[in-house]
N, C-alpha and C positions, 0 to 999 in steps of 0.2 A: 435495415439492419447494417449493411456494408458503411452508410455513413456513419452511424453511431460506433461501429467497429474501430473506424479509423479515427473518429474523435477521441475513443479511450485510448488507442495506440498513442496518438500525439500527445494526449494529456500525461499518461503515465510516462512517457519517454522524455517529454519537457522536464517534468519533475525530476526525473533520474539525472538528466543532465544538469539541472540547477544543483542538486545535490553535490554532483561532481566539481562544478564550479566553485562552489563554497568550500570543499576541501582544498581546491588550489588556492582560494584567496586566504583561508584561515592557516594552512599548513600544519594543522594539527585536528585532532578528534575532539569534538564539540558535543556535548550533552543536546539531545534532541535531535541531532542530525542522523538520518539514517545513512547506512546500516551500521555502522561501527560504534560501539559504546565508547563513552569518554575516558575510562579508566584503562584502556589498552595501551601498554607502553610502546615507544617507539613512533608515536603519532607525528613527531617532528619531520620524518622522512617518509614514512609509510603512506601518509596522507596525500602527498602529491602523486605517485603512481596510481594510487586508487581513484584519485580525482580524474587522472587522465583515462583510466579504464571505464569509470562511469560515464563520462562525456562520450568516449569513442564507441562503447557499446551500445548507448542510448541512440546515438547518431545512426548507427548502423541499423538498429531495429526500426528507427523512425524512417530512414531512407530506403529501407529494405533491401540492404545489402547484408547478405547471410543472416537475416534478420531473425529466423528460428534459433539459430547457434547464439546469437548475441542475447536474445531473451532467456534461453536456457543456461547461459553464463552467469548472467544477472540474477536469475532465480537461485541458482546454487550459492552466489556469494550471499546475497540477502539471507537465504535460508542458514547458511552456515554461521553468519554473524549473529542471527537471532538465536539459534539454537546453542552454539558453542561458546560464543563470546558473552553475550547477554546472560545466557543461561549458566555461565561460569559463577555467577552471582544470583543462584536460582532462589535463595531465601529472600533476598531483596527485591526480587522480580515478584515473588508470591506475596510480599507483605506491603510494598511500597508501589502506589497507584502510578507514580512518576517513571519508576524503573519498569514496571509491568507494560505501561504504554511505548516505552523506548524500546522493548524487546518485541512487542506485538504489531508495532508498525512494519518493521522490515519484514516479520513472518508474513503478514498480510500481503504485503507488495510482492514477497517471493512466490507467494501462490499465484497471483495474476501473472507474473512472468513465467511460470511453469505452464499454466493453462495456454498462454499466448503462443509459447515456443511450439507445443504440441499442435495447437491450430494451425500454425503456420508450416506444419509437416515434417518437423523433427522427428526421428524414430519412425516415419511412415512405412519404413519396410518390415517392422518388426509385426510379430503376431499380435493383434490387437487384445487377445484374450490372455496373452502371458503375463508373467508377474511383473515385467520391466517393459511396459508398452506405451504407446502414445496416449491411450485411453486411461490406463493407470496413472500415469503422471500427471494427467491433465485433471483427472478427478481428486487426486492428492493435492494439487494447487487450489482447488474449489473448497476443499476441507480446511486447509490452511486459512484461507480468507475468511470462511465461515465462521471457524473457532475464534478468531481475531475479533470479527464483528460481534459476537455475542458476549465476549468478555468485556468488550468496549460498553455494550449496553448495559451490562451488570454493573459497571463502574458508575454509570449514570444514575442507577438506583441507589447505589452506596454512596456517592459524594454529588446528590442533586444541588445542594447550596453552592458548591464550587462551580458546577457545571452552569448554573443560572448566572454566576457573575461573568461568564464569557460572552453572553448574550448582549448584543448592543442595547444601549439604553432606550433608542426609539422603538424597539420591539416590545410589546407588552407581555405580560404573563410569563416572566423569565423562568419561575418554577414549572409551570406547565410544559414548557418547550423542553426543559430538561427533562422531564419524565417521557414526553412524547417520542424525543429523539431515541432515547433509551429503548422505547417500545420498538421503534423502527430497527434500532441495531439488532435486537434479539430476534424479531420475527422475520426480518429481512435476512439476517445469516443464516437462521435456520433453513428457511426457504430455499437458499442455495443448494442444498444437499440434494434436492431432487430436481431432474430435468424439466418437470412439468412445471414447477413453481420458481426454478430458478430465474427467469426473466423477469418476473414480477419482483423478486426479492432483490436482483441486481439493480433493477430500474430505480427502486426506491432508495436503495442505497447510493447509486450514483448521483440522483437527482439532490438527495441531502447533503453529500459531500460537495456538490458543485455550488449549492445555494450557501454553505459556510463558506466556500472560497471565495464568493462574490460578495455576501452580504457581511461576512464576519472578519475574513483575513485580510482581503484587499484594503478595506478601509484602515485597519491597523498597520499595513504596509505603509500605506500612503502617509499615516500620521507619525509613525516611526520607522522612516526609510533606512536609518543607520542601525537598527537592531536586527542583527542576522538570524536571531530567533524567530522574529516575525516572518521573515522571508522564508525560513524552513518551514514554519506552521502551515504557510500558505501554500507551500508546494507540496507538503504532505497531504493537504486536503485535496488539493488537484490531482495527484498521484493516485490517491484512493478513489476518487471519483472516475478517473479512467480506468482504474482496475476493476470497479464493479461494472462499467459498462461493457467491458471485454467479457466478462462473465455472462453477458446477456446472450452471447453469440450461440445460436442453434444450429448453424449452417456449416459448422466444422466438419470435415471428413472423419475426425477422431472424436465424434460425439461419446460424451460420457453421460452415465446414469445420473 
């Protein structure tokens, strides 16, 4: 488990660092790039300090320099962007699957950041049963990730033909895999809510995201290396894989139900 935990931490923080680098390269907010939506004004100058913050916080968490607080800061940033910025266009998020995915990706990652921060010991001095404690915040992170996964799964059933188009040609039965991954999303996401089934659900989701990263996204990055959106999609998959693996952890002193 410690090896898997460190893999999850590394994958999540490498992805976050990559998002920060992209903000520094673009100098503005871009569709599909977590956590800030593209319609927020001031992107020509806010993107640069945001990029610096993402890179610095990810490196602190990766190198374990005030890593709990770095993860907590990232969780708060991604959560606020998902709820208050993406949520400002609530009707679009509700009706448009692209906008919905754009909001749920940072929400899911915020959940992993919250869980990681508490397993690293932030708020360890507080009453575990209090309304604002390590256990409560960690489980809140689990709920955020779980909810996002279930909605992603629902979208696979709602738009199976579109999902099937994303599967590489050399893999047979595209429509079957579109539905199968939807099932993993729904069942795996729901399984996260109980500590008894969480390791199995998290392992299934982590493996699925990692296979997507290797089999689907890396070949697209290689064939279209100049397209920033392909890099973003690849690192989102890597980050979600790491996030799911982090939630497998049952050895935290701040164990949640």
